[in-house]
Z-matrix of the N, CA and C atoms (Angstrom, degrees):
N
C 1 1.443
C 2 1.563 1 108.36
N 3 1.286 2 115.75 1 121.52
C 4 1.465 3 120.34 2 178.22
C 5 1.536 4 108.71 3 -72.95
N 6 1.340 5 113.21 4 135.63
C 7 1.479 6 118.92 5 -178.10
C 8 1.532 7 110.30 6 -104.81
N 9 1.285 8 116.98 7 153.56
C 10 1.423 9 123.60 8 172.69
C 11 1.525 10 110.74 9 -95.85
N 12 1.313 11 121.17 10 168.79
C 13 1.441 12 121.62 11 175.82
C 14 1.523 13 112.03 12 -53.42
N 15 1.301 14 117.15 13 -41.28
C 16 1.481 15 120.23 14 179.98
C 17 1.528 16 109.95 15 -66.04
N 18 1.349 17 116.70 16 -41.29
C 19 1.480 18 121.38 17 177.44
C 20 1.486 19 112.22 18 -61.58
N 21 1.337 20 116.70 19 -43.76
C 22 1.470 21 120.73 20 179.01
C 23 1.502 22 110.96 21 -63.91
N 24 1.321 23 118.50 22 -44.50
C 25 1.453 24 122.74 23 178.92
C 26 1.527 25 110.31 24 -64.51
N 27 1.338 26 114.60 25 -42.08
C 28 1.507 27 119.00 26 179.59
C 29 1.488 28 112.27 27 -59.32
N 30 1.303 29 119.06 28 -41.27
C 31 1.436 30 121.76 29 179.10
C 32 1.512 31 112.64 30 -69.66
N 33 1.327 32 117.00 31 -36.28
C 34 1.474 33 122.30 32 175.89
C 35 1.529 34 109.62 33 -64.53
N 36 1.356 35 117.15 34 -43.04
C 37 1.432 36 120.62 35 179.85
C 38 1.516 37 112.43 36 -64.94
N 39 1.316 38 116.89 37 -39.54
C 40 1.464 39 119.81 38 177.01
C 41 1.518 40 111.02 39 -63.31
N 42 1.369 41 117.77 40 -35.69
C 43 1.459 42 119.87 41 178.04
C 44 1.539 43 112.79 42 -62.09
N 45 1.310 44 118.18 43 -25.34
C 46 1.449 45 118.72 44 179.81
C 47 1.543 46 111.78 45 -102.00
N 48 1.350 47 114.97 46 8.75
C 49 1.452 48 118.98 47 176.72
C 50 1.496 49 114.22 48 83.67
N 51 1.330 50 117.80 49 14.18
C 52 1.461 51 121.59 50 177.97
C 53 1.571 52 108.80 51 -95.80
N 54 1.305 53 115.29 52 170.27
C 55 1.460 54 120.88 53 176.42
C 56 1.513 55 110.59 54 -80.60
N 57 1.322 56 114.30 55 141.79
C 58 1.462 57 119.79 56 175.26
C 59 1.518 58 109.09 57 -68.54
N 60 1.321 59 115.86 58 160.42
C 61 1.457 60 121.52 59 -179.92
C 62 1.511 61 110.77 60 -111.54
N 63 1.353 62 114.05 61 159.22
C 64 1.486 63 118.33 62 177.41
C 65 1.509 64 111.14 63 -107.04
N 66 1.375 65 117.57 64 -14.93
C 67 1.442 66 122.09 65 175.35
C 68 1.524 67 106.59 66 -163.04
N 69 1.345 68 115.77 67 164.70
C 70 1.428 69 121.04 68 176.64
C 71 1.558 70 113.77 69 -72.57
N 72 1.322 71 113.19 70 -11.32
C 73 1.472 72 119.81 71 -177.59
C 74 1.498 73 112.84 72 -118.16
N 75 1.333 74 120.35 73 28.24
C 76 1.448 75 121.06 74 -176.80
C 77 1.544 76 114.24 75 -81.61
N 78 1.320 77 117.61 76 4.66
C 79 1.448 78 120.52 77 170.92
C 80 1.524 79 115.40 78 85.97
N 81 1.345 80 118.51 79 4.87
C 82 1.483 81 120.65 80 -178.05
C 83 1.541 82 108.17 81 -99.56
N 84 1.320 83 114.48 82 162.94
C 85 1.469 84 120.91 83 175.57
C 86 1.555 85 110.41 84 -60.84
N 87 1.328 86 114.30 85 -37.88
C 88 1.502 87 120.53 86 179.41
C 89 1.509 88 109.20 87 -61.37
N 90 1.308 89 118.00 88 -44.96
C 91 1.485 90 121.68 89 -178.47
C 92 1.502 91 110.09 90 -67.67
N 93 1.296 92 118.74 91 -38.43
C 94 1.478 93 122.33 92 -179.52
C 95 1.558 94 109.47 93 -65.46
N 96 1.332 95 116.10 94 -45.48
C 97 1.478 96 119.39 95 179.63
C 98 1.538 97 110.25 96 -65.56
N 99 1.323 98 116.27 97 -45.65
C 100 1.483 99 121.44 98 -179.81
C 101 1.543 100 110.55 99 -59.11
N 102 1.321 101 116.18 100 -44.81
C 103 1.449 102 121.77 101 179.98
C 104 1.531 103 110.26 102 -62.30
N 105 1.335 104 117.30 103 -42.62
C 106 1.436 105 120.38 104 -178.23
C 107 1.501 106 115.11 105 -70.20
N 108 1.371 107 116.68 106 -31.16
C 109 1.459 108 120.15 107 -172.12
C 110 1.522 109 116.10 108 -109.04
N 111 1.322 110 118.71 109 -15.96
C 112 1.447 111 120.54 110 -171.80
C 113 1.538 112 113.54 111 -61.76
N 114 1.326 113 117.03 112 -58.30
C 115 1.473 114 120.75 113 -174.00
C 116 1.514 115 112.23 114 -59.94
N 117 1.285 116 118.26 115 -45.62
C 118 1.495 117 119.52 116 -179.19
C 119 1.514 118 112.22 117 -66.84
N 120 1.339 119 117.54 118 -37.14
C 121 1.486 120 121.21 119 177.33
C 122 1.516 121 110.17 120 -66.40
N 123 1.357 122 118.15 121 -44.76
C 124 1.459 123 123.38 122 179.90
C 125 1.558 124 107.50 123 -59.39
N 126 1.344 125 116.82 124 -51.22
C 127 1.449 126 120.31 125 -176.01
C 128 1.523 127 111.94 126 -62.92
N 129 1.320 128 117.06 127 -39.11
C 130 1.459 129 121.20 128 179.77
C 131 1.538 130 110.18 129 -64.42
N 132 1.307 131 116.85 130 -43.14
C 133 1.476 132 119.70 131 179.38
C 134 1.530 133 112.22 132 -67.89
N 135 1.351 134 115.85 133 -38.54
C 136 1.485 135 118.44 134 176.34
C 137 1.543 136 109.36 135 -64.29
N 138 1.325 137 117.11 136 -40.66
C 139 1.504 138 121.44 137 -176.73
C 140 1.520 139 111.92 138 -71.50
N 141 1.288 140 118.69 139 -19.38
C 142 1.459 141 121.75 140 -171.57
C 143 1.534 142 112.75 141 -76.88
N 144 1.322 143 119.44 142 -6.53
C 145 1.452 144 121.94 143 -177.37
C 146 1.552 145 107.88 144 -156.09
N 147 1.295 146 114.09 145 155.66
C 148 1.528 147 119.92 146 176.08
C 149 1.529 148 106.21 147 -86.42
N 150 1.302 149 117.87 148 69.84
C 151 1.478 150 122.81 149 -179.00
C 152 1.547 151 109.66 150 -60.19
N 153 1.316 152 114.71 151 135.51
C 154 1.487 153 118.85 152 -179.19
C 155 1.512 154 111.45 153 -60.88
N 156 1.356 155 118.63 154 -39.43
C 157 1.457 156 121.90 155 -177.28
C 158 1.518 157 112.11 156 -74.23
N 159 1.313 158 119.21 157 -13.44
C 160 1.438 159 123.59 158 -177.13
C 161 1.529 160 113.69 159 -115.10
N 162 1.330 161 116.66 160 4.19
C 163 1.451 162 121.65 161 179.45
C 164 1.506 163 109.58 162 -96.47
N 165 1.342 164 116.25 163 124.61
C 166 1.452 165 122.37 164 -177.32
C 167 1.541 166 109.17 165 -138.71
N 168 1.288 167 114.03 166 167.24
C 169 1.497 168 121.71 167 174.89
C 170 1.505 169 109.36 168 -122.32
N 171 1.312 170 115.24 169 146.78
C 172 1.451 171 121.10 170 176.50
C 173 1.522 172 110.72 171 -148.91
N 174 1.301 173 115.99 172 147.87
C 175 1.457 174 120.66 173 171.62
C 176 1.531 175 106.43 174 -87.66
N 177 1.314 176 115.83 175 125.58
C 178 1.467 177 120.73 176 -173.37
C 179 1.530 178 111.20 177 -85.45
N 180 1.335 179 114.39 178 146.53
C 181 1.441 180 120.06 179 176.63
C 182 1.522 181 109.60 180 -78.99
N 183 1.342 182 115.56 181 132.77
C 184 1.476 183 123.02 182 177.79
C 185 1.549 184 107.74 183 -75.24
N 186 1.332 185 115.47 184 131.76
C 187 1.466 186 121.15 185 176.13
C 188 1.524 187 109.79 186 -88.11
N 189 1.317 188 115.23 187 147.22
C 190 1.500 189 119.04 188 -178.62
C 191 1.492 190 110.86 189 -68.87
N 192 1.329 191 117.54 190 -35.16
C 193 1.508 192 120.97 191 -178.09
C 194 1.481 193 110.99 192 -85.74
N 195 1.340 194 118.36 193 119.93
C 196 1.486 195 120.18 194 -179.66
C 197 1.547 196 109.55 195 -76.24
N 198 1.311 197 116.62 196 160.30
C 199 1.454 198 120.02 197 176.91
C 200 1.539 199 109.83 198 -62.99
N 201 1.320 200 115.46 199 160.71
C 202 1.460 201 121.48 200 179.45
C 203 1.534 202 112.03 201 -72.52
N 204 1.275 203 117.85 202 -32.72
C 205 1.470 204 119.09 203 -179.54
C 206 1.549 205 112.41 204 -160.35
N 207 1.288 206 114.25 205 169.35
C 208 1.502 207 122.97 206 174.68
C 209 1.503 208 114.52 207 76.37
N 210 1.322 209 119.83 208 -47.88
C 211 1.457 210 122.15 209 -179.60
C 212 1.536 211 110.96 210 -122.98
N 213 1.349 212 115.39 211 160.56
C 214 1.449 213 120.49 212 -176.41
C 215 1.532 214 114.26 213 -89.89
N 216 1.325 215 115.76 214 -26.74
C 217 1.481 216 119.87 215 -174.74
C 218 1.509 217 111.28 216 -131.71
N 219 1.353 218 111.62 217 152.17
C 220 1.501 219 121.32 218 175.59
C 221 1.538 220 107.83 219 -124.43
N 222 1.321 221 114.50 220 137.07
C 223 1.482 222 121.36 221 179.11
C 224 1.505 223 109.15 222 -124.32
N 225 1.302 224 116.22 223 145.71
C 226 1.475 225 121.87 224 178.26
C 227 1.543 226 108.96 225 -78.02
N 228 1.345 227 114.84 226 133.10
C 229 1.457 228 119.75 227 176.00
C 230 1.545 229 109.40 228 -77.82
N 231 1.307 230 117.68 229 148.59
C 232 1.477 231 120.76 230 177.93
C 233 1.545 232 110.98 231 -61.36
N 234 1.313 233 116.86 232 153.71
C 235 1.487 234 120.26 233 -178.89
C 236 1.518 235 112.78 234 -66.20
N 237 1.362 236 116.66 235 -26.43
C 238 1.476 237 118.94 236 179.94
C 239 1.532 238 112.83 237 -93.98
N 240 1.338 239 117.97 238 12.56
C 241 1.455 240 124.67 239 -178.65
C 242 1.534 241 111.08 240 -64.64
N 243 1.337 242 115.86 241 131.47
C 244 1.481 243 122.42 242 171.88
C 245 1.523 244 111.79 243 -119.36
N 246 1.332 245 116.37 244 -41.67
C 247 1.468 246 118.76 245 -175.38
C 248 1.550 247 110.48 246 -158.12
N 249 1.332 248 115.87 247 135.27
C 250 1.446 249 120.41 248 179.53
C 251 1.509 250 109.69 249 -82.35
N 252 1.336 251 116.84 250 141.12
C 253 1.451 252 122.43 251 175.30
C 254 1.517 253 110.66 252 -109.95
N 255 1.319 254 117.94 253 -40.59
C 256 1.491 255 123.23 254 178.62
C 257 1.502 256 109.81 255 -166.88
N 258 1.332 257 114.67 256 164.38
C 259 1.459 258 120.02 257 175.13
C 260 1.497 259 109.22 258 -140.47
N 261 1.324 260 116.72 259 146.25
C 262 1.444 261 122.09 260 -179.43
C 263 1.517 262 110.88 261 -153.34
N 264 1.268 263 114.36 262 -179.27
C 265 1.478 264 122.06 263 177.20
C 266 1.524 265 106.98 264 -79.95
N 267 1.343 266 116.30 265 167.23
C 268 1.472 267 118.73 266 177.41
C 269 1.528 268 111.45 267 -55.66
N 270 1.338 269 116.97 268 134.61
C 271 1.431 270 120.06 269 -178.54
C 272 1.531 271 113.84 270 94.39
N 273 1.314 272 117.90 271 -12.03
C 274 1.459 273 121.51 272 175.24
C 275 1.519 274 110.29 273 -144.25
N 276 1.276 275 115.83 274 138.51
C 277 1.457 276 119.34 275 -173.68
C 278 1.535 277 115.92 276 -90.63
N 279 1.316 278 116.41 277 8.68
C 280 1.472 279 118.94 278 179.85
C 281 1.507 280 110.95 279 -156.24
N 282 1.331 281 115.83 280 170.41
C 283 1.457 282 116.72 281 173.42
C 284 1.535 283 114.49 282 121.11
N 285 1.325 284 118.73 283 -9.81
C 286 1.466 285 117.21 284 179.94
C 287 1.517 286 109.06 285 -116.16
N 288 1.328 287 115.81 286 150.79
C 289 1.455 288 120.29 287 174.44
C 290 1.507 289 110.59 288 -79.20
N 291 1.282 290 115.17 289 144.90
C 292 1.500 291 121.36 290 -178.21
C 293 1.493 292 109.82 291 -154.49
N 294 1.322 293 113.25 292 171.14
C 295 1.461 294 123.13 293 172.55
C 296 1.525 295 107.03 294 -145.43
N 297 1.330 296 115.63 295 135.76
C 298 1.462 297 121.35 296 171.43
C 299 1.506 298 106.85 297 -89.11
N 300 1.336 299 115.54 298 127.84
C 301 1.437 300 120.85 299 -179.49
C 302 1.536 301 105.92 300 -138.07
N 303 1.335 302 116.04 301 110.05
C 304 1.501 303 120.99 302 -176.24
C 305 1.520 304 109.84 303 61.60
N 306 1.327 305 115.50 304 -121.10
C 307 1.461 306 119.70 305 -178.94
C 308 1.538 307 111.92 306 -105.96
N 309 1.374 308 115.54 307 24.11
C 310 1.442 309 120.12 308 179.59
C 311 1.500 310 111.36 309 -125.70
N 312 1.326 311 115.44 310 155.89
C 313 1.437 312 122.29 311 165.40
C 314 1.481 313 106.84 312 -108.64
N 315 1.350 314 116.58 313 129.54
C 316 1.425 315 121.86 314 179.64
C 317 1.556 316 109.55 315 -110.51
N 318 1.303 317 114.13 316 138.03
C 319 1.469 318 119.06 317 -178.67
C 320 1.559 319 109.37 318 -158.95
N 321 1.308 320 115.93 319 177.43
C 322 1.453 321 119.70 320 174.83
C 323 1.517 322 112.06 321 -95.60
N 324 1.327 323 117.66 322 5.73
C 325 1.466 324 122.93 323 -179.34
C 326 1.514 325 108.43 324 -101.06
N 327 1.318 326 116.90 325 138.17
C 328 1.493 327 120.55 326 177.61
C 329 1.515 328 111.12 327 -81.90
N 330 1.340 329 117.71 328 -18.32
C 331 1.463 330 122.29 329 175.88
C 332 1.494 331 109.05 330 -123.71
N 333 1.334 332 120.41 331 129.06
C 334 1.422 333 121.40 332 -177.75
C 335 1.523 334 109.80 333 -133.85
N 336 1.291 335 114.64 334 136.72
C 337 1.470 336 122.47 335 170.54
C 338 1.515 337 106.15 336 -109.03
N 339 1.321 338 116.73 337 118.12
C 340 1.453 339 121.86 338 -176.46
C 341 1.498 340 110.21 339 -104.30
N 342 1.315 341 117.63 340 130.42
C 343 1.448 342 124.13 341 168.44
C 344 1.502 343 106.99 342 -98.28
N 345 1.362 344 117.90 343 125.23
C 346 1.433 345 119.52 344 -172.13
C 347 1.513 346 112.15 345 -150.60
N 348 1.295 347 116.80 346 165.34
C 349 1.453 348 123.11 347 173.60
C 350 1.557 349 105.43 348 -91.53
N 351 1.309 350 114.76 349 124.64
C 352 1.429 351 121.70 350 -179.48
C 353 1.546 352 111.68 351 -102.98
N 354 1.331 353 114.75 352 177.07
C 355 1.436 354 122.36 353 175.42
C 356 1.551 355 106.97 354 -103.92
N 357 1.336 356 119.42 355 89.23
C 358 1.481 357 118.19 356 -177.88
C 359 1.534 358 110.14 357 -77.84
N 360 1.302 359 114.46 358 167.15
C 361 1.500 360 119.36 359 174.57
C 362 1.537 361 107.98 360 -66.47
N 363 1.307 362 114.64 361 147.44
C 364 1.465 363 119.55 362 -179.86
C 365 1.500 364 112.70 363 -59.11
N 366 1.304 365 119.65 364 -28.22
C 367 1.454 366 122.85 365 177.60
C 368 1.520 367 112.57 366 -65.99
N 369 1.325 368 117.82 367 -16.13
C 370 1.465 369 123.80 368 175.41
C 371 1.512 370 114.62 369 -88.25
N 372 1.348 371 116.75 370 -8.45
C 373 1.445 372 119.78 371 -179.24
C 374 1.535 373 110.69 372 -69.11
N 375 1.302 374 119.59 373 129.96
C 376 1.447 375 120.75 374 175.43
C 377 1.551 376 109.99 375 -74.68
N 378 1.318 377 117.58 376 158.39
C 379 1.462 378 120.57 377 -177.82
C 380 1.528 379 116.16 378 -51.89
N 381 1.300 380 116.06 379 -38.17
C 382 1.499 381 118.74 380 -179.12
C 383 1.526 382 111.88 381 -66.65
N 384 1.335 383 117.77 382 -31.60
C 385 1.434 384 119.64 383 176.37
C 386 1.537 385 110.66 384 -76.93
N 387 1.370 386 116.97 385 -37.69
C 388 1.451 387 120.71 386 174.31
C 389 1.529 388 110.44 387 -51.72
N 390 1.333 389 114.70 388 -47.55
C 391 1.481 390 117.87 389 -176.99
C 392 1.528 391 111.99 390 -64.83
N 393 1.336 392 116.02 391 -39.08
C 394 1.487 393 119.03 392 178.65
C 395 1.507 394 109.66 393 -66.16
N 396 1.294 395 117.37 394 -39.78
C 397 1.465 396 121.22 395 -175.42
C 398 1.599 397 108.31 396 -73.08
N 399 1.295 398 117.49 397 -39.62
C 400 1.468 399 121.13 398 176.04
C 401 1.512 400 110.05 399 -60.99
N 402 1.306 401 118.54 400 -43.40
C 403 1.458 402 122.40 401 179.18
C 404 1.540 403 109.74 402 -64.40
N 405 1.315 404 116.84 403 -41.87
C 406 1.499 405 119.38 404 -179.58
C 407 1.546 406 109.87 405 -68.38
N 408 1.332 407 117.84 406 -39.69
C 409 1.419 408 121.75 407 178.20
C 410 1.541 409 110.16 408 -63.56
N 411 1.308 410 117.80 409 -43.61
C 412 1.477 411 122.38 410 177.50
C 413 1.538 412 109.67 411 -55.39
N 414 1.330 413 115.33 412 -47.04
C 415 1.504 414 119.27 413 -179.97
C 416 1.516 415 111.01 414 -62.70
N 417 1.377 416 117.33 415 -40.05
C 418 1.426 417 119.96 416 -178.47
C 419 1.540 418 111.68 417 -73.39
N 420 1.319 419 118.27 418 -34.40
C 421 1.453 420 121.40 419 -179.28
C 422 1.508 421 113.16 420 -76.77
N 423 1.310 422 119.98 421 -25.88
C 424 1.401 423 125.28 422 -168.92
C 425 1.550 424 114.43 423 -59.35
N 426 1.314 425 116.64 424 -52.43
C 427 1.505 426 118.07 425 -176.54
C 428 1.549 427 111.52 426 -64.37
N 429 1.336 428 118.51 427 -48.69
C 430 1.443 429 117.01 428 -179.08
C 431 1.523 430 114.20 429 -61.43
N 432 1.332 431 117.80 430 -30.65
C 433 1.456 432 120.97 431 -174.18
C 434 1.518 433 114.27 432 -97.05
N 435 1.377 434 117.24 433 -27.39
C 436 1.432 435 117.87 434 -176.37
C 437 1.558 436 112.75 435 -116.33
N 438 1.342 437 116.00 436 -16.94
C 439 1.469 438 123.87 437 -176.10
C 440 1.531 439 111.48 438 54.39
N 441 1.316 440 116.49 439 31.07
C 442 1.435 441 124.61 440 -179.63
C 443 1.564 442 109.15 441 -105.91
N 444 1.333 443 117.06 442 96.91
C 445 1.442 444 121.28 443 -173.02
C 446 1.546 445 112.40 444 -66.35
N 447 1.329 446 117.40 445 -41.48
C 448 1.445 447 120.39 446 -179.31
C 449 1.513 448 112.00 447 -66.93
N 450 1.324 449 118.12 448 -37.62
C 451 1.450 450 120.89 449 174.65
C 452 1.510 451 111.94 450 -66.98
N 453 1.325 452 118.08 451 -39.21
C 454 1.475 453 121.91 452 177.24
C 455 1.521 454 109.27 453 -63.74
N 456 1.318 455 119.63 454 -39.07
C 457 1.434 456 121.65 455 178.90
C 458 1.521 457 111.52 456 -66.03
N 459 1.363 458 115.78 457 -41.77
C 460 1.469 459 118.82 458 177.95
C 461 1.545 460 110.25 459 -63.88
N 462 1.301 461 116.87 460 -41.20
C 463 1.482 462 119.65 461 179.03
C 464 1.518 463 111.35 462 -65.26
N 465 1.344 464 116.21 463 -34.76
C 466 1.467 465 118.96 464 176.55
C 467 1.525 466 112.63 465 -63.99
N 468 1.362 467 113.89 466 -40.81
C 469 1.492 468 117.52 467 176.59
C 470 1.531 469 110.41 468 -64.62
N 471 1.311 470 117.25 469 -41.48
C 472 1.465 471 121.81 470 177.70
C 473 1.534 472 111.65 471 -63.16
N 474 1.360 473 116.51 472 -37.89
C 475 1.472 474 119.56 473 176.64
C 476 1.521 475 112.37 474 -64.28
N 477 1.345 476 116.07 475 -36.09
C 478 1.455 477 120.07 476 177.64
C 479 1.541 478 110.89 477 -65.53
N 480 1.331 479 116.91 478 -39.69
C 481 1.440 480 121.09 479 178.56
C 482 1.557 481 108.93 480 -64.04
N 483 1.330 482 115.61 481 -45.44
C 484 1.469 483 119.28 482 179.44
C 485 1.530 484 111.86 483 -63.57
N 486 1.317 485 117.29 484 -36.68
C 487 1.471 486 121.18 485 178.11
C 488 1.526 487 109.99 486 -63.97
N 489 1.358 488 117.39 487 -46.20
C 490 1.459 489 119.34 488 179.13
C 491 1.489 490 111.20 489 -65.20
N 492 1.326 491 120.60 490 -36.92
C 493 1.468 492 123.61 491 177.44
C 494 1.560 493 109.64 492 -64.68
N 495 1.305 494 116.94 493 -43.68
C 496 1.454 495 120.85 494 -179.94
C 497 1.525 496 110.75 495 -64.00
N 498 1.354 497 116.75 496 -42.19
C 499 1.458 498 119.83 497 177.06
C 500 1.494 499 112.17 498 -60.37
N 501 1.343 500 117.35 499 -43.28
C 502 1.443 501 122.10 500 -179.97
C 503 1.563 502 111.13 501 -61.99
N 504 1.315 503 116.21 502 -45.07
C 505 1.475 504 120.25 503 177.13
C 506 1.512 505 110.05 504 -60.87
N 507 1.316 506 117.36 505 -46.86
C 508 1.463 507 122.87 506 -178.83
C 509 1.497 508 112.18 507 -57.34
N 510 1.317 509 116.45 508 -48.53
C 511 1.485 510 120.71 509 -173.38
C 512 1.529 511 109.54 510 -68.74
N 513 1.325 512 118.54 511 -23.88
C 514 1.472 513 120.90 512 178.26
C 515 1.496 514 114.76 513 -74.09
N 516 1.349 515 117.08 514 -5.31
C 517 1.466 516 120.95 515 -177.37
C 518 1.526 517 110.00 516 -92.96
N 519 1.321 518 119.52 517 8.36
C 520 1.450 519 121.69 518 -174.73
C 521 1.540 520 109.56 519 -131.74
N 522 1.282 521 114.81 520 152.11
C 523 1.470 522 119.95 521 170.35
C 524 1.508 523 108.50 522 -63.81
N 525 1.292 524 116.48 523 130.61
C 526 1.464 525 119.35 524 -179.85
C 527 1.561 526 109.22 525 -72.30
N 528 1.334 527 114.91 526 135.53
C 529 1.453 528 117.68 527 -178.93
C 530 1.533 529 111.56 528 -65.15
N 531 1.344 530 116.94 529 138.74
C 532 1.403 531 121.87 530 175.26
C 533 1.514 532 110.86 531 -97.03
N 534 1.314 533 115.74 532 178.97
C 535 1.447 534 119.74 533 178.53
C 536 1.549 535 107.40 534 -75.28
N 537 1.281 536 116.62 535 129.10
C 538 1.476 537 120.43 536 176.80
C 539 1.499 538 111.80 537 -90.54
N 540 1.297 539 117.16 538 -27.95
C 541 1.475 540 121.81 539 -178.00
C 542 1.511 541 107.13 540 -144.01
N 543 1.292 542 116.86 541 104.75
C 544 1.480 543 122.69 542 179.27
C 545 1.488 544 108.87 543 -121.66
N 546 1.325 545 117.28 544 86.54
C 547 1.458 546 122.06 545 -169.03
C 548 1.513 547 113.00 546 -65.80
N 549 1.307 548 120.61 547 -24.76
C 550 1.449 549 121.90 548 177.43
C 551 1.533 550 113.19 549 -62.44
N 552 1.356 551 113.11 550 -43.35
C 553 1.480 552 116.70 551 177.79
C 554 1.546 553 112.06 552 -70.05
N 555 1.340 554 115.16 553 -38.27
C 556 1.468 555 118.09 554 177.82
C 557 1.507 556 111.57 555 -63.68
N 558 1.343 557 118.17 556 -37.46
C 559 1.445 558 121.85 557 -179.41
C 560 1.501 559 111.20 558 -69.47
N 561 1.330 560 114.60 559 -34.71
C 562 1.480 561 119.45 560 179.86
C 563 1.525 562 111.59 561 -71.27
N 564 1.350 563 116.30 562 -40.07
C 565 1.484 564 120.84 563 -178.63
C 566 1.513 565 110.82 564 -81.06
N 567 1.324 566 119.91 565 -15.88
C 568 1.464 567 120.31 566 -172.58
C 569 1.428 568 114.70 567 -87.59
């Protein structure tokens, strides 16, 4: 079942013994804390790993104004951009040098294909990520709502376990990369 931001926050609040919310503006302390912490917690967790469901590629728009130094071209980053993974020329997702500066990617290439972690809709989150996010939200919500430091620390440890479990599940959905250049074998066979 795909969850909404309110659904994710509601489950996290229930984990700490608080009341679930119906909106971020329902006037309760729970809603105020959830509204203040949800987006940054979600984005931090998405940025912490190259999640398969949040990794996308895009051809970047070239900006008219070149960078002031170091690189020849500046490209606009996508609006859903969270973290760069690699950049390449059209037809390949890696291979060029670049630097992220503000809301631009600077490089010496006039055309750039960027592989990056995006901010997908919550309905696109797989169940394993939902659980990791709910655990992280519970840890974040605990101290402001309960003022219980030891419980917040325990929830933080649980959130780390859920994060590692989610990463393990996510990485198992892809073919493991092999060696592209293994000079010892080439030297032996040559």
